[in-house]
Backbone and ligand atoms as CSV (ligand in chain L), in Angstrom:
chain,resi,resn,atom,element,x,y,z
A,1,MET,N,N,0.852,-1.200,0.000
A,1,MET,CA,C,0.000,0.000,0.000
A,1,MET,C,C,0.885,1.247,0.000
A,2,GLN,N,N,0.507,2.197,-0.834
A,2,GLN,CA,C,1.245,3.471,-0.945
A,2,GLN,C,C,0.565,4.519,-0.060
A,3,PHE,N,N,1.346,5.202,0.762
A,3,PHE,CA,C,0.792,6.274,1.595
A,3,PHE,C,C,1.430,7.591,1.163
A,4,ASP,N,N,0.621,8.507,0.658
A,4,ASP,CA,C,1.113,9.827,0.228
A,4,ASP,C,C,0.624,10.876,1.216
A,5,TYR,N,N,1.458,11.166,2.183
A,5,TYR,CA,C,1.082,12.085,3.265
A,5,TYR,C,C,0.970,13.510,2.740
A,6,ASP,N,N,-0.147,14.165,3.073
A,6,ASP,CA,C,-0.392,15.557,2.680
A,6,ASP,C,C,-0.067,16.463,3.875
A,7,ASP,N,N,1.032,17.209,3.789
A,7,ASP,CA,C,1.429,18.002,4.958
A,7,ASP,C,C,0.617,19.291,5.116
A,8,GLN,N,N,-0.423,19.450,4.299
A,8,GLN,CA,C,-1.335,20.587,4.473
A,8,GLN,C,C,-2.588,20.190,5.261
A,9,ASN,N,N,-2.655,18.940,5.740
A,9,ASN,CA,C,-3.841,18.559,6.517
A,9,ASN,C,C,-3.873,19.315,7.842
A,10,ILE,N,N,-5.065,19.402,8.417
A,10,ILE,CA,C,-5.270,20.289,9.581
A,10,ILE,C,C,-4.449,19.870,10.797
A,11,PHE,N,N,-4.212,18.566,10.965
A,11,PHE,CA,C,-3.433,18.150,12.135
A,11,PHE,C,C,-1.943,18.435,11.920
A,12,ALA,N,N,-1.478,18.396,10.677
A,12,ALA,CA,C,-0.097,18.815,10.404
A,12,ALA,C,C,0.060,20.294,10.761
A,13,LYS,N,N,-0.961,21.087,10.447
A,13,LYS,CA,C,-0.911,22.520,10.779
A,13,LYS,C,C,-0.931,22.725,12.288
A,14,ILE,N,N,-1.721,21.918,12.991
A,14,ILE,CA,C,-1.716,21.984,14.473
A,14,ILE,C,C,-0.330,21.638,15.000
A,15,LEU,N,N,0.279,20.578,14.466
A,15,LEU,CA,C,1.622,20.182,14.936
A,15,LEU,C,C,2.653,21.279,14.687
A,16,ARG,N,N,2.500,22.022,13.592
A,16,ARG,CA,C,3.449,23.106,13.292
A,16,ARG,C,C,3.126,24.392,14.060
A,17,GLY,N,N,2.018,24.383,14.811
A,17,GLY,CA,C,1.632,25.570,15.567
A,17,GLY,C,C,0.930,26.622,14.729
A,18,GLU,N,N,0.482,26.249,13.536
A,18,GLU,CA,C,-0.189,27.218,12.650
A,18,GLU,C,C,-1.662,27.388,13.017
A,19,ILE,N,N,-2.209,26.392,13.724
A,19,ILE,CA,C,-3.599,26.420,14.180
A,19,ILE,C,C,-3.578,26.075,15.665
A,20,PRO,N,N,-4.324,26.836,16.499
A,20,PRO,CA,C,-4.302,26.543,17.931
A,20,PRO,C,C,-5.017,25.235,18.263
A,21,ASN,N,N,-4.689,24.696,19.417
A,21,ASN,CA,C,-5.390,23.500,19.888
A,21,ASN,C,C,-5.456,23.546,21.398
A,22,ASN,N,N,-6.358,22.745,21.950
A,22,ASN,CA,C,-6.516,22.642,23.395
A,22,ASN,C,C,-5.765,21.379,23.845
A,23,THR,N,N,-4.486,21.564,24.172
A,23,THR,CA,C,-3.605,20.429,24.450
A,23,THR,C,C,-3.913,19.791,25.801
A,24,VAL,N,N,-3.976,18.454,25.787
A,24,VAL,CA,C,-4.132,17.666,27.013
A,24,VAL,C,C,-2.779,17.120,27.449
A,25,PHE,N,N,-1.950,16.721,26.484
A,25,PHE,CA,C,-0.652,16.114,26.793
A,25,PHE,C,C,0.231,16.205,25.555
A,26,GLU,N,N,1.515,16.417,25.775
A,26,GLU,CA,C,2.466,16.434,24.655
A,26,GLU,C,C,3.758,15.761,25.084
A,27,SER,N,N,4.352,15.015,24.159
A,27,SER,CA,C,5.651,14.385,24.403
A,27,SER,C,C,6.469,14.487,23.122
A,28,ASP,N,N,7.642,13.871,23.103
A,28,ASP,CA,C,8.489,13.922,21.902
A,28,ASP,C,C,7.787,13.317,20.691
A,29,HIS,N,N,6.962,12.318,20.914
A,29,HIS,CA,C,6.407,11.547,19.800
A,29,HIS,C,C,4.915,11.726,19.577
A,30,ALA,N,N,4.217,12.405,20.473
A,30,ALA,CA,C,2.758,12.478,20.349
A,30,ALA,C,C,2.214,13.781,20.907
A,31,LEU,N,N,1.050,14.159,20.372
A,31,LEU,CA,C,0.294,15.306,20.887
A,31,LEU,C,C,-1.138,14.836,21.108
A,32,ALA,N,N,-1.710,15.217,22.243
A,32,ALA,CA,C,-3.111,14.899,22.531
A,32,ALA,C,C,-3.852,16.198,22.792
A,33,PHE,N,N,-4.996,16.361,22.131
A,33,PHE,CA,C,-5.750,17.611,22.267
A,33,PHE,C,C,-7.245,17.316,22.151
A,34,ARG,N,N,-8.065,18.258,22.621
A,34,ARG,CA,C,-9.509,18.050,22.636
A,34,ARG,C,C,-10.091,18.225,21.233
A,35,ASP,N,N,-11.014,17.321,20.895
A,35,ASP,CA,C,-11.704,17.409,19.611
A,35,ASP,C,C,-12.543,18.682,19.587
A,36,ILE,N,N,-12.533,19.363,18.445
A,36,ILE,CA,C,-13.261,20.626,18.313
A,36,ILE,C,C,-14.780,20.402,18.316
A,37,ASN,N,N,-15.216,19.193,18.029
A,37,ASN,CA,C,-16.645,18.863,17.967
A,37,ASN,C,C,-16.884,17.585,18.789
A,38,PRO,N,N,-16.825,17.725,20.124
A,38,PRO,CA,C,-16.813,16.521,20.968
A,38,PRO,C,C,-18.089,15.699,20.873
A,39,GLN,N,N,-17.908,14.383,20.822
A,39,GLN,CA,C,-19.031,13.438,20.741
A,39,GLN,C,C,-19.337,12.811,22.100
A,40,ALA,N,N,-18.596,13.184,23.129
A,40,ALA,CA,C,-18.781,12.668,24.484
A,40,ALA,C,C,-18.138,13.682,25.422
A,41,PRO,N,N,-18.442,13.602,26.739
A,41,PRO,CA,C,-17.837,14.568,27.679
A,41,PRO,C,C,-16.311,14.590,27.600
A,42,VAL,N,N,-15.700,13.436,27.400
A,42,VAL,CA,C,-14.255,13.373,27.099
A,42,VAL,C,C,-14.116,12.962,25.644
A,43,HIS,N,N,-13.471,13.790,24.845
A,43,HIS,CA,C,-13.181,13.434,23.455
A,43,HIS,C,C,-11.827,14.041,23.106
A,44,VAL,N,N,-10.813,13.204,23.243
A,44,VAL,CA,C,-9.431,13.635,23.022
A,44,VAL,C,C,-8.892,12.901,21.799
A,45,LEU,N,N,-8.143,13.615,20.980
A,45,LEU,CA,C,-7.467,13.024,19.822
A,45,LEU,C,C,-5.986,12.885,20.159
A,46,VAL,N,N,-5.462,11.688,19.986
A,46,VAL,CA,C,-4.020,11.462,20.184
A,46,VAL,C,C,-3.409,11.247,18.815
A,47,ILE,N,N,-2.395,12.042,18.480
A,47,ILE,CA,C,-1.772,11.933,17.160
A,47,ILE,C,C,-0.264,11.770,17.315
A,48,PRO,N,N,0.354,10.995,16.426
A,48,PRO,CA,C,1.812,10.937,16.405
A,48,PRO,C,C,2.363,12.218,15.770
A,49,LYS,N,N,3.591,12.547,16.099
A,49,LYS,CA,C,4.182,13.751,15.494
A,49,LYS,C,C,4.741,13.474,14.101
A,50,GLY,N,N,4.942,12.208,13.774
A,50,GLY,CA,C,5.457,11.855,12.451
A,50,GLY,C,C,4.350,11.859,11.402
A,51,PRO,N,N,4.757,11.813,10.111
A,51,PRO,CA,C,3.808,11.949,8.988
A,51,PRO,C,C,3.158,10.614,8.606
A,52,TYR,N,N,2.232,10.175,9.424
A,52,TYR,CA,C,1.533,8.908,9.175
A,52,TYR,C,C,0.052,9.183,8.946
A,53,MET,N,N,-0.514,8.497,7.978
A,53,MET,CA,C,-1.879,8.806,7.561
A,53,MET,C,C,-2.943,8.035,8.319
A,54,THR,N,N,-2.638,6.796,8.669
A,54,THR,CA,C,-3.645,5.909,9.247
A,54,THR,C,C,-2.984,4.973,10.262
A,55,LEU,N,N,-3.813,4.253,11.008
A,55,LEU,CA,C,-3.282,3.277,11.966
A,55,LEU,C,C,-2.411,2.232,11.277
A,56,ASP,N,N,-2.852,1.720,10.129
A,56,ASP,CA,C,-2.041,0.679,9.479
A,56,ASP,C,C,-0.729,1.245,8.922
A,57,HIS,N,N,-0.761,2.522,8.484
A,57,HIS,CA,C,0.475,3.180,8.048
A,57,HIS,C,C,1.437,3.319,9.229
A,58,PHE,N,N,0.908,3.820,10.359
A,58,PHE,CA,C,1.733,4.012,11.560
A,58,PHE,C,C,2.298,2.679,12.050
A,59,ALA,N,N,1.439,1.658,12.116
A,59,ALA,CA,C,1.869,0.346,12.628
A,59,ALA,C,C,2.937,-0.274,11.732
A,60,ARG,N,N,2.866,0.007,10.434
A,60,ARG,CA,C,3.831,-0.566,9.494
A,60,ARG,C,C,5.163,0.191,9.485
A,61,ASP,N,N,5.096,1.531,9.501
A,61,ASP,CA,C,6.301,2.321,9.193
A,61,ASP,C,C,6.895,3.109,10.355
A,62,ALA,N,N,6.164,3.324,11.425
A,62,ALA,CA,C,6.726,4.099,12.543
A,62,ALA,C,C,7.786,3.269,13.261
A,63,SER,N,N,8.789,3.962,13.793
A,63,SER,CA,C,9.846,3.274,14.545
A,63,SER,C,C,9.285,2.747,15.865
A,64,ALA,N,N,10.064,1.862,16.478
A,64,ALA,CA,C,9.645,1.330,17.786
A,64,ALA,C,C,9.511,2.466,18.804
A,65,ASP,N,N,10.431,3.420,18.775
A,65,ASP,CA,C,10.342,4.554,19.715
A,65,ASP,C,C,9.064,5.358,19.494
A,66,GLU,N,N,8.725,5.587,18.219
A,66,GLU,CA,C,7.491,6.337,17.928
A,66,GLU,C,C,6.258,5.576,18.413
A,67,GLN,N,N,6.263,4.262,18.216
A,67,GLN,CA,C,5.091,3.475,18.591
A,67,GLN,C,C,4.950,3.399,20.119
A,68,VAL,N,N,6.068,3.189,20.792
A,68,VAL,CA,C,6.017,3.157,22.257
A,68,VAL,C,C,5.622,4.539,22.791
A,69,GLY,N,N,6.187,5.584,22.207
A,69,GLY,CA,C,5.863,6.939,22.653
A,69,GLY,C,C,4.400,7.271,22.452
A,70,PHE,N,N,3.842,6.804,21.333
A,70,PHE,CA,C,2.420,7.050,21.072
A,70,PHE,C,C,1.558,6.350,22.112
A,71,MET,N,N,1.836,5.073,22.364
A,71,MET,CA,C,1.007,4.333,23.316
A,71,MET,C,C,1.182,4.869,24.738
A,72,ALA,N,N,2.366,5.357,25.059
A,72,ALA,CA,C,2.570,5.983,26.373
A,72,ALA,C,C,1.703,7.234,26.495
A,73,ALA,N,N,1.546,7.969,25.399
A,73,ALA,CA,C,0.686,9.156,25.414
A,73,ALA,C,C,-0.780,8.748,25.612
A,74,VAL,N,N,-1.194,7.657,24.986
A,74,VAL,CA,C,-2.565,7.167,25.194
A,74,VAL,C,C,-2.779,6.850,26.673
A,75,ALA,N,N,-1.817,6.173,27.285
A,75,ALA,CA,C,-1.933,5.832,28.710
A,75,ALA,C,C,-2.026,7.093,29.559
A,76,GLU,N,N,-1.236,8.090,29.199
A,76,GLU,CA,C,-1.230,9.333,29.977
A,76,GLU,C,C,-2.561,10.068,29.824
A,77,VAL,N,N,-3.110,10.090,28.645
A,77,VAL,CA,C,-4.421,10.726,28.434
A,77,VAL,C,C,-5.488,10.001,29.263
A,78,CYS,N,N,-5.461,8.673,29.247
A,78,CYS,CA,C,-6.451,7.918,30.037
A,78,CYS,C,C,-6.308,8.252,31.522
A,79,ARG,N,N,-5.078,8.369,31.990
A,79,ARG,CA,C,-4.854,8.714,33.402
A,79,ARG,C,C,-5.348,10.125,33.702
A,80,LEU,N,N,-4.982,11.068,32.855
A,80,LEU,CA,C,-5.339,12.471,33.092
A,80,LEU,C,C,-6.839,12.713,33.010
A,81,GLU,N,N,-7.511,11.983,32.123
A,81,GLU,CA,C,-8.943,12.221,31.888
A,81,GLU,C,C,-9.830,11.388,32.799
A,82,GLY,N,N,-9.246,10.475,33.605
A,82,GLY,CA,C,-10.027,9.716,34.573
A,82,GLY,C,C,-11.057,8.808,33.937
A,83,VAL,N,N,-10.606,7.901,33.104
A,83,VAL,CA,C,-11.538,7.063,32.347
A,83,VAL,C,C,-11.778,5.698,33.032
A,84,GLU,N,N,-11.612,5.638,34.358
A,84,GLU,CA,C,-11.793,4.356,35.064
A,84,GLU,C,C,-13.116,3.665,34.725
A,85,PRO,N,N,-14.267,4.389,34.619
A,85,PRO,CA,C,-15.518,3.687,34.304
A,85,PRO,C,C,-15.547,3.084,32.896
A,86,GLY,N,N,-14.638,3.496,32.052
A,86,GLY,CA,C,-14.568,2.935,30.707
A,86,GLY,C,C,-14.374,4.001,29.657
A,87,PHE,N,N,-13.990,3.566,28.488
A,87,PHE,CA,C,-13.756,4.488,27.377
A,87,PHE,C,C,-13.813,3.714,26.074
A,88,ARG,N,N,-13.794,4.456,24.981
A,88,ARG,CA,C,-13.706,3.831,23.653
A,88,ARG,C,C,-12.575,4.503,22.889
A,89,ALA,N,N,-11.775,3.698,22.201
A,89,ALA,CA,C,-10.712,4.214,21.333
A,89,ALA,C,C,-11.080,3.863,19.900
A,90,VAL,N,N,-11.090,4.882,19.035
A,90,VAL,CA,C,-11.533,4.696,17.646
A,90,VAL,C,C,-10.476,5.273,16.715
A,91,ALA,N,N,-10.131,4.499,15.686
A,91,ALA,CA,C,-9.244,5.005,14.639
A,91,ALA,C,C,-9.938,4.789,13.294
A,92,ASN,N,N,-10.471,5.837,12.725
A,92,ASN,CA,C,-11.076,5.753,11.400
A,92,ASN,C,C,-9.970,5.772,10.346
A,93,ALA,N,N,-10.165,5.004,9.267
A,93,ALA,CA,C,-9.138,4.966,8.213
A,93,ALA,C,C,-9.770,4.964,6.827
A,94,ARG,N,N,-9.307,5.906,6.015
A,94,ARG,CA,C,-9.668,6.008,4.592
A,94,ARG,C,C,-11.187,6.105,4.350
A,95,GLU,N,N,-11.582,5.799,3.122
A,95,GLU,CA,C,-12.968,6.091,2.708
A,95,GLU,C,C,-13.996,5.305,3.509
A,96,ASP,N,N,-13.851,3.989,3.551
A,96,ASP,CA,C,-14.875,3.192,4.219
A,96,ASP,C,C,-14.888,3.419,5.730
A,97,GLY,N,N,-13.752,3.822,6.282
A,97,GLY,CA,C,-13.687,4.154,7.699
A,97,GLY,C,C,-14.157,5.565,7.996
A,98,VAL,N,N,-14.478,6.301,6.941
A,98,VAL,CA,C,-14.978,7.689,7.045
A,98,VAL,C,C,-13.994,8.544,7.858
A,99,GLN,N,N,-12.749,8.543,7.376
A,99,GLN,CA,C,-11.697,9.370,7.983
A,99,GLN,C,C,-11.703,10.733,7.305
A,100,ASP,N,N,-11.849,11.791,8.107
A,100,ASP,CA,C,-11.870,13.149,7.543
A,100,ASP,C,C,-10.480,13.759,7.453
A,101,VAL,N,N,-9.666,13.538,8.474
A,101,VAL,CA,C,-8.343,14.183,8.518
A,101,VAL,C,C,-7.278,13.111,8.261
A,102,PRO,N,N,-6.487,13.258,7.181
A,102,PRO,CA,C,-5.549,12.194,6.791
A,102,PRO,C,C,-4.208,12.235,7.526
A,103,HIS,N,N,-4.291,12.421,8.840
A,103,HIS,CA,C,-3.135,12.250,9.731
A,103,HIS,C,C,-3.636,11.323,10.825
A,104,TYR,N,N,-2.951,10.195,11.036
A,104,TYR,CA,C,-3.427,9.201,12.000
A,104,TYR,C,C,-3.786,9.844,13.329
A,105,HIS,N,N,-4.963,9.492,13.840
A,105,HIS,CA,C,-5.387,9.965,15.154
A,105,HIS,C,C,-6.241,8.903,15.808
A,106,LEU,N,N,-6.082,8.780,17.104
A,106,LEU,CA,C,-6.906,7.879,17.897
A,106,LEU,C,C,-7.862,8.747,18.707
A,107,HIS,N,N,-9.170,8.510,18.505
A,107,HIS,CA,C,-10.180,9.190,19.319
A,107,HIS,C,C,-10.265,8.458,20.663
A,108,ILE,N,N,-10.174,9.178,21.767
A,108,ILE,CA,C,-10.434,8.618,23.097
A,108,ILE,C,C,-11.727,9.261,23.590
A,109,LEU,N,N,-12.756,8.435,23.708
A,109,LEU,CA,C,-14.098,8.905,24.079
A,109,LEU,C,C,-14.472,8.319,25.432
A,110,ALA,N,N,-15.028,9.161,26.305
A,110,ALA,CA,C,-15.375,8.693,27.655
A,110,ALA,C,C,-16.295,9.714,28.313
A,111,GLY,N,N,-16.700,9.380,29.553
A,111,GLY,CA,C,-17.481,10.320,30.348
A,111,GLY,C,C,-18.965,10.021,30.367
A,112,ARG,N,N,-19.408,9.040,29.608
A,112,ARG,CA,C,-20.792,8.564,29.643
A,112,ARG,C,C,-20.809,7.168,29.046
A,113,ASN,N,N,-21.945,6.466,29.212
A,113,ASN,CA,C,-22.084,5.186,28.523
A,113,ASN,C,C,-22.173,5.463,27.031
A,114,LEU,N,N,-21.309,4.843,26.254
A,114,LEU,CA,C,-21.174,5.187,24.837
A,114,LEU,C,C,-22.086,4.375,23.926
A,115,GLY,N,N,-22.840,3.454,24.487
A,115,GLY,CA,C,-23.821,2.728,23.675
A,115,GLY,C,C,-23.167,1.735,22.738
A,116,PRO,N,N,-23.956,1.218,21.776
A,116,PRO,CA,C,-23.414,0.229,20.835
A,116,PRO,C,C,-22.260,0.817,20.025
A,117,MET,N,N,-21.359,-0.042,19.581
A,117,MET,CA,C,-20.167,0.436,18.899
A,117,MET,C,C,-20.501,1.151,17.589
A,118,LEU,N,N,-21.431,0.593,16.824
A,118,LEU,CA,C,-21.768,1.175,15.532
A,118,LEU,C,C,-23.280,1.421,15.436
A,119,ALA,N,N,-23.644,2.532,14.782
A,119,ALA,CA,C,-25.061,2.743,14.457
A,119,ALA,C,C,-25.485,1.695,13.448
A,120,ARG,N,N,-26.701,1.165,13.583
A,120,ARG,CA,C,-27.134,0.106,12.677
A,120,ARG,C,C,-28.026,0.671,11.582
L,1,5GP,P1,P,-11.941,11.565,11.612
L,1,5GP,O1,O,-13.303,11.598,10.986
L,1,5GP,O2,O,-10.867,11.929,10.647
L,1,5GP,O3,O,-11.689,10.267,12.336
L,1,5GP,O4,O,-11.978,12.634,12.778
L,1,5GP,C1,C,-11.463,13.911,12.651
L,1,5GP,C2,C,-11.809,14.651,13.934
L,1,5GP,O5,O,-11.076,15.841,13.963
L,1,5GP,C3,C,-13.290,15.031,14.058
L,1,5GP,O6,O,-13.824,14.465,15.249
L,1,5GP,C4,C,-13.271,16.556,14.097
L,1,5GP,O7,O,-14.222,17.102,14.982
L,1,5GP,C5,C,-11.850,16.854,14.548
L,1,5GP,N1,N,-11.314,18.119,14.030
L,1,5GP,C6,C,-11.365,18.580,12.752
L,1,5GP,N2,N,-10.737,19.761,12.652
L,1,5GP,C7,C,-10.267,20.046,13.905
L,1,5GP,C8,C,-9.523,21.138,14.436
L,1,5GP,O8,O,-9.156,22.093,13.744
L,1,5GP,N3,N,-9.214,21.087,15.758
L,1,5GP,C9,C,-9.608,20.030,16.558
L,1,5GP,N4,N,-9.249,20.088,17.853
L,1,5GP,N5,N,-10.303,18.982,16.081
L,1,5GP,C10,C,-10.630,18.997,14.781
């Protein structure tokens, strides 16, 4: 699979500081910030700092340090946001996954019962 990263996507602009964000956590390898259109009381997006388009792109091509750093950021967001009662992590990819922003991001949703995984 060929991945052609577009560095004009909105999350690339956030990473470059060209667009503001509401940061929850930042490390060398990841940035976590609040979704502009939250679908739950907690709705945080965790993104890698490298140019990866989707979860499968990141899992295939990111270095071990990037992958460990990303997952450490997920753990830190869960700790900071107090998701003990539960949460959902969602990674949309490409057309059928209805991905809007072509920079890999993991949605962390929590703060209420989230119901069935998919609308039927
Ligand atoms: P996707 O459909 O690609 O999985 O999700 C993209 C998410 O990014 C959406 O939930 C949308 O609300 C969020 N989003 C889009 N533009 C911005 C922005 O400029 N700032 C923030 N914080 N979130 C954004």
